[in-house]
C-alpha positions as a LaTeX table, in Angstrom:
\begin{tabular}{lrrr}
\hline
Residue & $x$ (\AA) & $y$ (\AA) & $z$ (\AA) \\
\hline
Val1 & $-54.56$ & $-28.56$ & $-26.69$ \\
Leu2 & $-55.33$ & $-27.30$ & $-23.15$ \\
Ser3 & $-58.19$ & $-28.23$ & $-21.16$ \\
Asn4 & $-59.47$ & $-28.11$ & $-17.72$ \\
Asn5 & $-60.63$ & $-31.84$ & $-18.20$ \\
Gln6 & $-63.85$ & $-31.03$ & $-16.45$ \\
Thr7 & $-66.06$ & $-29.39$ & $-19.01$ \\
Asp8 & $-67.86$ & $-31.31$ & $-21.57$ \\
Pro9 & $-66.58$ & $-30.12$ & $-24.86$ \\
Ser10 & $-70.37$ & $-29.75$ & $-26.14$ \\
Val11 & $-71.20$ & $-27.33$ & $-23.20$ \\
Pro12 & $-69.56$ & $-24.10$ & $-24.65$ \\
Ala13 & $-71.25$ & $-24.75$ & $-28.04$ \\
Gln14 & $-74.82$ & $-24.97$ & $-26.06$ \\
Val15 & $-74.33$ & $-22.04$ & $-24.01$ \\
Ala16 & $-73.44$ & $-19.80$ & $-27.23$ \\
Lys17 & $-76.67$ & $-21.26$ & $-28.90$ \\
Glu18 & $-78.68$ & $-20.40$ & $-25.85$ \\
Leu19 & $-77.04$ & $-16.99$ & $-25.88$ \\
Gly20 & $-78.22$ & $-16.52$ & $-29.53$ \\
Ile21 & $-74.78$ & $-16.44$ & $-30.98$ \\
Asp22 & $-74.66$ & $-17.00$ & $-34.61$ \\
Met23 & $-73.72$ & $-20.71$ & $-34.81$ \\
Ile24 & $-72.17$ & $-20.63$ & $-38.24$ \\
Lys25 & $-69.73$ & $-17.70$ & $-37.24$ \\
Tyr26 & $-69.33$ & $-19.61$ & $-33.81$ \\
Asn27 & $-68.21$ & $-23.05$ & $-35.44$ \\
Lys28 & $-66.19$ & $-21.29$ & $-38.36$ \\
Cys29 & $-64.27$ & $-19.61$ & $-35.44$ \\
Met30 & $-63.57$ & $-22.59$ & $-33.49$ \\
Thr31 & $-62.63$ & $-24.70$ & $-36.18$ \\
Ser32 & $-60.27$ & $-22.02$ & $-37.59$ \\
Arg33 & $-58.21$ & $-21.77$ & $-34.57$ \\
Thr34 & $-57.59$ & $-17.98$ & $-35.32$ \\
Tyr35 & $-57.13$ & $-17.24$ & $-31.85$ \\
Ala36 & $-55.57$ & $-20.32$ & $-30.66$ \\
Asn37 & $-52.00$ & $-18.64$ & $-30.26$ \\
Lys38 & $-53.43$ & $-15.66$ & $-28.24$ \\
Val39 & $-55.52$ & $-17.83$ & $-26.00$ \\
His40 & $-52.28$ & $-20.10$ & $-25.44$ \\
Ala41 & $-50.13$ & $-17.00$ & $-24.66$ \\
Asn42 & $-52.89$ & $-15.71$ & $-22.28$ \\
Ile43 & $-52.92$ & $-19.07$ & $-20.45$ \\
Gln44 & $-49.16$ & $-19.08$ & $-20.44$ \\
Asp45 & $-49.23$ & $-15.54$ & $-18.96$ \\
Gly46 & $-51.65$ & $-16.29$ & $-16.26$ \\
Leu47 & $-49.54$ & $-19.56$ & $-15.16$ \\
Asn48 & $-46.43$ & $-17.87$ & $-15.07$ \\
Ser49 & $-48.18$ & $-15.02$ & $-12.68$ \\
Gly50 & $-49.43$ & $-17.67$ & $-10.45$ \\
Val51 & $-52.98$ & $-18.39$ & $-11.54$ \\
Asn52 & $-54.14$ & $-21.80$ & $-10.97$ \\
Gly53 & $-58.04$ & $-21.43$ & $-11.71$ \\
Thr54 & $-60.88$ & $-19.16$ & $-12.58$ \\
Pro55 & $-61.96$ & $-16.77$ & $-11.53$ \\
Tyr56 & $-58.53$ & $-15.17$ & $-10.66$ \\
Ser57 & $-57.64$ & $-11.62$ & $-9.88$ \\
Ile58 & $-54.71$ & $-9.42$ & $-8.30$ \\
Val59 & $-55.04$ & $-6.37$ & $-6.57$ \\
Ile60 & $-51.74$ & $-4.54$ & $-6.69$ \\
Ala61 & $-51.03$ & $-1.98$ & $-4.03$ \\
Ala62 & $-49.12$ & 1.41 & $-5.03$ \\
Asn63 & $-45.87$ & 0.01 & $-3.78$ \\
Gly64 & $-46.22$ & $-3.12$ & $-5.93$ \\
Lys65 & $-47.23$ & $-5.59$ & $-3.39$ \\
Lys66 & $-49.66$ & $-8.19$ & $-5.01$ \\
Phe67 & $-52.78$ & $-9.59$ & $-3.19$ \\
Pro68 & $-53.82$ & $-12.81$ & $-5.31$ \\
Ile69 & $-57.69$ & $-13.57$ & $-5.30$ \\
Asn70 & $-58.13$ & $-17.03$ & $-5.93$ \\
Gly71 & $-61.89$ & $-17.98$ & $-6.92$ \\
Ala72 & $-65.11$ & $-16.09$ & $-6.33$ \\
Leu73 & $-64.92$ & $-14.49$ & $-2.71$ \\
Pro74 & $-67.80$ & $-12.55$ & $-1.21$ \\
Tyr75 & $-67.95$ & $-8.60$ & $-1.37$ \\
Glu76 & $-66.63$ & $-8.35$ & 2.16 \\
Asn77 & $-63.53$ & $-10.55$ & 1.59 \\
Ile78 & $-62.85$ & $-8.44$ & $-1.67$ \\
Lys79 & $-63.15$ & $-5.09$ & 0.23 \\
Thr80 & $-60.90$ & $-6.41$ & 3.09 \\
Ile81 & $-58.27$ & $-7.30$ & 0.62 \\
Ile82 & $-58.51$ & $-3.66$ & $-1.05$ \\
Glu83 & $-58.26$ & $-2.12$ & 2.03 \\
Leu84 & $-55.13$ & $-3.89$ & 2.83 \\
Ala85 & $-53.60$ & $-2.91$ & $-0.42$ \\
Phe86 & $-54.38$ & 0.78 & 0.24 \\
Lys87 & $-52.64$ & 0.63 & 3.51 \\
Glu88 & $-49.34$ & $-0.43$ & 1.78 \\
Lys89 & $-46.75$ & 2.17 & 1.53 \\
\hline
\end{tabular}
């Protein structure tokens, strides 16, 4: 089981409850592990791509050059990264 070792396991259920999620369906989904393989495949794909946290985004220029964005950045930083990507030939 993968974990970030930071979030108390009760937190996602509390958030789901506060959002008005049907808790019977939520608990069934969580205990059935129906999506476990898909989640683990997505995690592995992210790790293979260099992701080391969330949020994580990649701006890819037309020439394929990648501009990773680690974490939440202010709009101006993101705008600068996108402008750099547009300048790539």
